C-alpha positions as CSV (number, residue, x, y, z in Angstrom):
1,M,149.1,86.6,82.9
2,F,145.4,86.4,83.4
3,G,143.7,89.7,84.2
4,S,146.8,91.8,83.3
5,G,144.6,94.3,81.5
6,L,142.4,94.9,84.5
7,R,143.0,97.9,86.7
8,V,142.0,98.2,90.3
9,V,139.5,100.9,90.9
10,S,138.4,102.2,94.3
11,I,134.8,102.0,95.1
12,A,134.7,105.8,95.5
13,A,136.8,106.5,92.3
14,E,135.6,109.2,89.9
15,P,134.7,107.5,86.7
16,S,136.7,108.3,83.6
17,E,134.9,109.5,80.4
18,S,135.0,106.1,78.9
19,E,133.7,104.4,82.0
20,L,130.9,107.0,82.3
21,A,130.0,106.3,78.6
22,K,129.8,102.6,79.4
23,I,127.6,103.2,82.5
24,A,125.4,105.5,80.4
25,G,125.0,102.8,77.8
26,L,124.1,100.3,80.5
27,A,121.6,102.6,82.0
28,A,120.0,103.3,78.6
29,C,119.8,99.5,77.9
30,L,118.3,98.9,81.3
31,A,115.7,101.5,80.5
32,A,115.1,100.6,76.8
33,V,114.7,96.9,77.0
34,P,111.9,96.6,79.5
35,S,110.2,99.6,77.9
36,A,110.4,97.9,74.5
37,L,108.9,94.7,75.9
38,M,106.0,96.6,77.6
39,T,105.2,98.9,74.6
40,L,105.9,96.7,71.6
41,L,103.5,94.0,72.9
42,G,100.7,96.6,73.1
43,P,98.3,97.6,70.4
44,E,100.2,100.7,69.3
45,G,103.5,98.9,69.0
46,V,106.3,100.8,67.4
47,R,104.3,104.1,67.2
48,E,104.2,104.1,71.0
49,Y,107.8,103.0,71.6
50,V,109.6,105.5,69.4
51,P,108.8,108.5,71.6
52,I,109.7,106.6,74.7
53,L,113.0,105.6,73.2
54,A,113.7,109.2,72.3
55,L,112.9,110.3,75.8
56,I,115.3,107.6,77.2
57,V,118.1,108.8,74.9
58,L,117.6,112.4,75.7
59,V,117.4,111.9,79.5
60,T,120.5,109.6,79.3
61,L,122.4,112.2,77.4
62,G,121.3,114.9,79.9
63,V,122.2,112.9,83.0
64,F,125.5,111.3,81.8
65,A,126.9,113.9,79.3
66,W,126.0,117.0,81.2
67,G,124.6,116.4,84.7
68,V,127.1,113.9,86.2
69,P,130.2,115.7,84.8
70,S,128.9,119.1,85.9
71,A,128.1,117.8,89.4
72,L,131.6,116.3,89.8
73,N,133.0,119.9,89.3
74,L,130.9,121.3,92.1
75,Y,132.4,122.2,95.5
76,E,131.8,120.8,98.9
77,S,128.5,118.8,99.1
78,G,127.4,119.7,95.6
79,P,127.9,116.2,94.0
80,T,126.2,114.5,97.0
81,A,123.2,116.8,96.7
82,V,122.9,116.1,93.0
83,A,123.3,112.4,93.7
84,L,120.4,112.5,96.2
85,A,118.3,114.5,93.8
86,L,118.9,112.0,91.0
87,S,118.2,109.0,93.2
88,G,115.0,110.7,94.5
89,L,113.8,111.5,91.0
90,G,114.4,107.8,90.2
91,V,112.0,106.9,93.0
92,V,109.4,109.6,92.0
93,T,109.5,108.4,88.4
94,L,108.6,104.9,89.4
95,L,105.0,106.1,88.9
96,L,106.0,106.3,85.2
97,F,108.0,103.1,85.1
98,W,107.1,102.2,81.5
99,T,109.1,105.2,80.3
100,G,112.4,103.7,81.7
101,L,113.3,107.0,83.4
102,P,113.7,105.5,86.9
103,A,116.7,103.4,85.7
104,V,118.5,106.3,84.0
105,L,118.0,108.8,86.8
106,A,118.7,106.3,89.6
107,M,121.9,105.1,87.9
108,G,123.1,108.7,87.7
109,G,122.5,109.0,91.5
110,V,124.4,105.8,92.2
111,V,127.4,106.9,90.1
112,L,127.6,110.3,91.8
113,G,127.0,108.8,95.2
114,R,129.8,106.3,94.8
115,T,132.2,109.1,94.0
116,Q,131.6,110.8,97.3
117,L,131.9,107.8,99.6
118,D,135.4,108.7,100.7
119,V,134.5,112.3,101.7
120,P,134.0,112.1,105.4
121,E,131.4,114.8,105.8
122,D,129.3,113.5,102.8
123,R,129.7,109.8,103.4
124,R,126.3,109.2,105.0
125,L,124.4,111.2,102.4
126,A,126.3,109.6,99.6
127,L,125.6,106.2,100.9
128,A,121.9,107.1,101.2
129,A,122.0,108.2,97.5
130,V,123.5,104.9,96.4
131,R,121.0,102.9,98.4
132,I,118.0,104.9,97.3
133,G,119.2,104.7,93.7
134,A,119.8,100.9,93.9
135,A,116.4,100.5,95.4
136,A,114.8,102.5,92.7
137,I,116.5,100.3,90.0
138,V,115.3,97.1,91.7
139,L,111.8,98.4,92.1
140,Y,111.8,99.5,88.4
141,L,112.8,96.0,87.3
142,L,110.2,94.4,89.6
143,L,107.4,96.7,88.3
144,S,108.4,95.9,84.8
145,I,108.3,92.1,85.4
146,I,105.0,92.4,87.2
147,Y,103.6,94.4,84.3
148,L,104.7,91.8,81.8
149,L,103.1,88.9,83.7
């Protein structure tokens, strides 16, 4: 019937490799599209955008191919600490919003924070990481829109 291919996933479920790859692609697109609009409309055009795109790809690979999987293998509060660090870096890099880094870093923090929501001793910090990461993504998009206006 309808939706028979869908599977129910807990909000705090650890993402599989394929889900993590999809999330990484979404984060890279969320970073690359506004950056493309901001840089390609400028005087330098493609010459300015190519290094930014390379930076987005490298940071996305670093966060989602190495950082998140490594953090998920840490003991005790390790994943929560990494989630808070990534979300915090997402906020700090809002100063460099045209690079797209806030979207990638904050998305990594949100993903890691969500995996720790069912751990009682880490729940509050994980929820903080998710909220800070989500706020960084929203602010990144708002800054991009304001820049383009």
